[in-house]
C-alpha positions as CSV (number, residue, x, y, z in Angstrom):
1,M,57.8,107.2,145.1
2,R,61.0,105.9,143.6
3,A,62.3,102.6,145.1
4,I,64.7,99.8,144.4
5,T,62.7,96.6,143.7
6,V,63.3,92.9,143.0
7,R,60.7,90.7,141.5
8,D,62.5,87.5,140.4
9,R,64.3,85.4,142.9
10,E,66.2,83.5,140.3
11,A,67.5,86.7,138.7
12,G,69.4,87.7,141.9
13,I,71.3,91.0,141.7
14,A,70.5,91.3,138.0
15,G,66.8,91.6,139.0
16,L,67.3,94.8,141.0
17,T,65.7,97.8,139.3
18,V,64.6,101.4,140.1
19,E,60.9,101.9,139.6
20,D,57.9,103.9,140.9
21,L,55.8,102.4,143.7
22,P,52.7,103.6,145.5
23,H,53.4,105.7,148.7
24,P,53.5,103.3,151.7
25,H,50.5,102.9,154.0
26,A,51.0,103.6,157.8
27,A,49.4,100.6,159.7
28,E,48.6,100.8,163.4
29,N,51.6,101.8,165.4
30,D,53.6,102.6,162.2
31,V,55.4,105.7,161.1
32,I,56.1,106.8,157.6
33,I,59.7,108.0,157.2
34,R,61.1,110.1,154.4
35,V,64.3,108.2,153.9
36,H,67.5,110.3,153.9
37,A,69.9,107.4,154.0
38,A,69.6,103.6,153.9
39,G,71.8,100.6,154.7
40,F,71.6,97.2,153.2
41,T,73.1,93.7,153.4
42,R,74.4,92.1,150.2
43,G,72.9,88.7,151.2
44,E,69.3,90.0,151.5
45,L,68.2,88.4,148.2
46,D,68.9,85.0,149.8
47,W,66.7,85.7,152.8
48,P,63.2,84.0,152.7
49,A,61.7,87.2,154.2
50,T,62.7,89.1,151.1
51,W,60.2,87.1,149.1
52,A,57.3,86.3,151.5
53,D,55.5,88.0,154.4
54,R,55.1,86.5,157.8
55,A,52.2,84.3,156.6
56,G,54.3,82.9,153.8
57,R,52.5,84.9,151.0
58,D,54.4,86.2,148.1
59,R,55.2,89.9,148.5
60,T,57.0,90.8,145.4
61,P,57.9,93.3,144.2
62,S,60.1,93.6,147.3
63,V,62.1,96.6,148.4
64,P,65.4,95.6,150.1
65,G,67.4,97.5,152.7
66,H,66.7,97.2,156.4
67,E,68.5,100.1,158.0
68,V,67.0,103.6,157.8
69,S,67.7,107.1,158.8
70,G,65.3,109.9,158.0
71,V,62.5,112.1,159.1
72,V,59.0,111.1,160.3
73,V,56.3,112.5,157.9
74,E,53.2,110.5,159.0
75,L,52.0,108.6,162.1
76,G,49.8,105.6,161.9
77,Y,46.7,105.1,164.2
78,G,47.8,104.7,167.8
79,T,51.4,105.5,167.3
80,T,53.0,107.2,170.3
81,G,56.5,108.2,171.3
82,L,57.5,109.9,168.0
83,T,56.3,113.0,166.3
84,V,56.0,114.3,162.7
85,G,59.2,116.1,161.7
86,Q,61.4,114.1,164.1
87,R,64.8,112.7,162.9
88,V,64.9,109.0,163.6
89,F,66.9,105.9,162.7
90,G,66.6,102.1,163.2
91,P,66.1,98.8,161.6
92,T,63.0,98.0,159.4
93,D,61.0,94.9,159.6
94,W,62.5,91.8,157.8
95,A,59.3,90.7,156.2
96,R,58.1,94.2,154.9
97,D,59.4,96.5,152.2
98,G,62.7,98.1,153.3
99,S,64.6,101.3,153.2
100,L,65.9,101.6,149.6
101,A,63.1,103.9,148.7
102,E,62.1,107.5,149.1
103,Y,59.6,106.5,151.9
104,V,59.2,103.5,154.1
105,A,56.6,102.3,156.7
106,V,58.3,101.2,160.0
107,E,56.9,100.1,163.3
108,A,57.6,103.0,165.7
109,R,59.1,100.7,168.3
110,N,62.0,99.9,165.9
111,L,63.1,103.5,165.9
112,A,65.1,105.8,168.1
113,P,65.5,109.6,168.0
114,L,68.5,110.8,166.0
115,P,70.5,113.7,167.4
116,A,70.8,116.7,165.1
117,D,74.6,116.5,165.0
118,I,74.8,112.9,163.6
119,D,74.6,112.7,159.8
120,H,72.0,110.4,158.3
121,T,74.7,108.5,156.4
122,V,76.4,107.6,159.6
123,A,73.2,106.7,161.4
124,A,72.1,104.4,158.6
125,A,75.2,102.3,159.1
126,L,74.5,101.7,162.8
127,P,71.2,100.0,163.5
128,I,71.8,96.4,162.5
129,S,75.5,96.3,163.0
130,G,75.4,98.1,166.3
131,L,72.5,96.1,167.8
132,T,74.0,92.8,166.5
133,A,77.4,93.6,168.1
134,W,75.8,94.5,171.4
135,Q,73.4,91.6,171.6
136,G,76.0,89.1,170.5
137,L,78.6,90.2,173.1
138,F,76.5,91.1,176.1
139,D,73.0,89.7,175.8
140,H,74.0,86.3,174.5
141,A,77.6,85.8,175.4
142,C,77.4,87.8,178.7
143,L,80.9,89.2,178.1
144,T,82.4,91.0,181.2
145,A,85.5,92.9,182.1
146,G,88.6,90.8,182.3
147,Q,87.4,88.1,179.9
148,S,88.8,87.4,176.4
149,V,86.9,87.5,173.1
150,L,87.8,86.5,169.6
151,I,85.9,88.4,166.9
152,H,85.9,87.1,163.4
153,G,85.5,89.6,160.6
154,A,86.7,92.4,162.9
155,A,87.0,95.0,160.2
156,G,83.4,94.5,158.9
157,G,80.2,96.3,159.8
158,V,79.4,94.2,162.9
159,G,82.9,93.2,163.8
160,S,84.3,96.7,163.9
161,I,81.7,97.8,166.3
162,A,82.0,94.6,168.4
163,V,85.8,95.3,168.8
164,Q,85.1,98.8,170.1
165,L,82.4,97.7,172.5
166,A,84.3,94.8,173.9
167,H,87.4,96.9,174.3
168,E,85.5,99.6,176.2
169,A,83.9,96.9,178.4
170,G,87.4,95.8,179.6
171,A,87.8,92.6,177.7
172,R,90.9,91.4,175.9
173,V,90.0,91.5,172.2
174,V,91.5,89.3,169.5
175,G,90.3,90.3,166.0
176,T,90.5,88.3,162.8
177,G,90.4,89.3,159.1
178,R,92.4,89.6,156.0
179,S,96.0,90.8,156.2
180,A,95.0,94.2,154.8
181,D,92.7,94.7,157.8
182,R,95.4,94.4,160.5
183,D,96.0,98.1,161.1
184,T,92.3,99.0,161.0
185,V,91.4,96.3,163.6
186,L,94.2,97.2,165.9
187,D,93.3,100.9,165.6
188,L,89.7,100.0,166.7
189,G,91.0,98.6,169.9
190,A,91.9,95.0,169.4
191,H,94.9,93.8,171.4
192,E,95.8,91.2,168.8
193,F,95.1,90.5,165.2
194,L,95.0,87.1,163.5
195,D,95.2,86.6,159.7
196,L,92.5,84.3,158.3
197,D,94.4,83.9,155.0
198,P,94.8,80.1,154.4
199,E,98.5,80.7,153.8
200,A,99.0,82.5,157.1
201,D,99.9,80.8,160.4
202,R,96.9,78.8,161.6
203,W,94.8,81.2,163.6
204,E,93.3,78.6,165.8
205,H,96.6,78.1,167.6
206,T,96.0,81.4,169.5
207,G,94.7,79.5,172.5
208,Q,91.3,79.5,174.2
209,V,89.1,82.5,174.9
210,D,85.9,83.0,176.9
211,V,83.9,84.1,173.9
212,V,84.1,83.7,170.1
213,F,81.9,86.0,168.1
214,D,81.5,84.8,164.5
215,V,80.0,86.5,161.5
216,I,81.4,84.3,158.8
217,G,80.1,80.8,159.4
218,G,81.1,77.6,157.5
219,D,84.6,76.1,158.3
220,I,85.6,79.2,160.3
221,L,82.7,78.7,162.6
222,D,83.3,74.9,163.0
223,R,87.0,75.4,163.8
224,S,86.2,78.1,166.3
225,A,84.4,75.7,168.7
226,A,87.7,74.4,169.9
227,L,88.8,77.9,170.9
228,V,86.1,78.3,173.5
229,R,87.3,77.4,177.0
230,P,85.1,75.4,179.4
231,G,82.1,77.5,180.4
232,G,82.5,79.9,177.5
233,T,80.3,80.8,174.6
234,L,80.4,80.6,170.8
235,V,78.0,83.1,169.3
236,T,77.2,83.5,165.6
237,I,74.9,85.3,163.3
238,A,75.8,83.1,160.3
239,H,73.8,79.9,160.8
240,Q,73.1,77.2,163.4
241,P,76.5,75.8,164.6
242,T,77.1,72.2,163.7
243,V,80.1,71.9,166.1
244,R,79.7,72.9,169.7
245,P,82.3,73.8,172.3
246,D,83.2,71.2,174.9
247,D,81.6,72.2,178.2
248,G,80.4,75.5,176.6
249,R,77.5,77.0,174.8
250,A,76.8,77.7,171.1
251,V,74.3,80.4,170.3
252,F,72.8,81.4,166.9
253,F,70.7,84.6,167.0
254,V,68.9,87.1,164.8
255,V,69.2,90.7,165.8
256,E,66.1,92.3,167.5
257,P,65.0,95.9,167.5
258,D,65.8,97.8,170.7
259,R,65.1,101.6,171.0
260,A,66.9,102.0,174.3
261,R,70.0,100.4,173.0
262,L,69.9,102.4,169.7
263,T,69.7,105.6,171.8
264,D,72.7,104.4,173.8
265,L,74.7,103.7,170.7
266,A,73.9,107.1,169.2
267,G,75.2,108.7,172.5
268,R,78.4,106.8,172.1
269,L,78.8,108.1,168.5
270,R,78.3,111.7,169.8
271,D,80.8,111.2,172.6
272,G,83.4,109.8,170.2
273,R,83.4,106.5,172.1
274,L,82.2,104.7,168.9
275,R,83.2,104.9,165.3
276,V,81.1,103.7,162.3
277,R,83.1,102.8,159.2
278,V,81.3,104.3,156.2
279,G,83.3,103.4,153.0
280,A,81.1,104.8,150.2
281,V,77.9,106.9,149.9
282,L,76.0,106.3,146.7
283,P,72.7,107.7,145.2
284,L,69.6,105.6,145.1
285,A,70.0,104.9,141.3
286,E,73.3,103.2,142.0
287,A,72.0,100.9,144.7
288,P,71.6,97.8,142.4
289,A,75.2,97.9,141.4
290,A,76.3,98.3,145.0
291,F,75.0,94.8,145.8
292,A,77.6,93.2,143.5
293,P,80.4,91.3,145.3
294,H,83.1,93.1,143.4
295,Q,81.8,96.5,144.7
296,R,83.1,95.8,148.2
297,V,84.9,98.7,149.8
298,P,86.5,99.2,153.3
299,G,83.6,100.1,155.5
300,R,79.8,100.1,154.9
301,T,78.3,101.2,151.6
302,I,75.3,103.6,152.4
303,I,72.7,104.8,150.0
304,R,71.8,108.5,150.3
305,V,68.2,109.0,149.2
306,A,67.4,112.6,150.2
307,E,69.4,115.5,151.4
308,D,68.8,117.2,154.8
């Protein structure tokens, strides 16, 4: 099969190539998916799991990409709940080869059925962003109706979904981003937009909120601790917080697979209650170039591997 691979950690993005790899093996409780569309995160080449398996052993050449939408073509021993020929989507395992390939082996529990009227390119943009947004807001921050939440990077993959989910939950939503993101963030349901540009008015003068959801890290994360009112929560996916809110909680988490929640998110897509921002759809051969920072486009970049 054709796949995007990386063999040299020091080479970074320049080390991404298209090559032929053996067809993946379906372990116990796995499925093999014919990949129709795949999502990726540009920072994957910095993740330890890209280079080593769970036991710490080198696993290069590695295939990046950890969001998949496609069709089940093979079941591993003991696999239940899915069938050959079924459309599915979900996250792939961090420490195994990913979805930027024609076929990928995935634990069946990671995947949810994909309704026939949702395009694979849209579905591939949803698993990590959607689950991260939900888990950050509701599982970790316990956001409820009537509370307020500040969402950093509100026009991005995670942030744009978090804005919509928080708005629907009845929270007052403040979104941050670059000045060019203002209209997008407000259109997604934010009640207020704050410009993170250093030359803009200082965003931390907005007052305190019940929840801050951060996807940026660094100085933005540190300065956000003061925005959390007593009893509130600062939640981030960037790194462990070094500054914690007074009389509040600080939570760093890594997203977990959740079939039931993926099914719920797919239902929201079908009902028009959730929008996924897909900015560009590229063929597999162009995936290496899509990792470059200058290739950023509004919305997620998705790799189409096979047609329906």
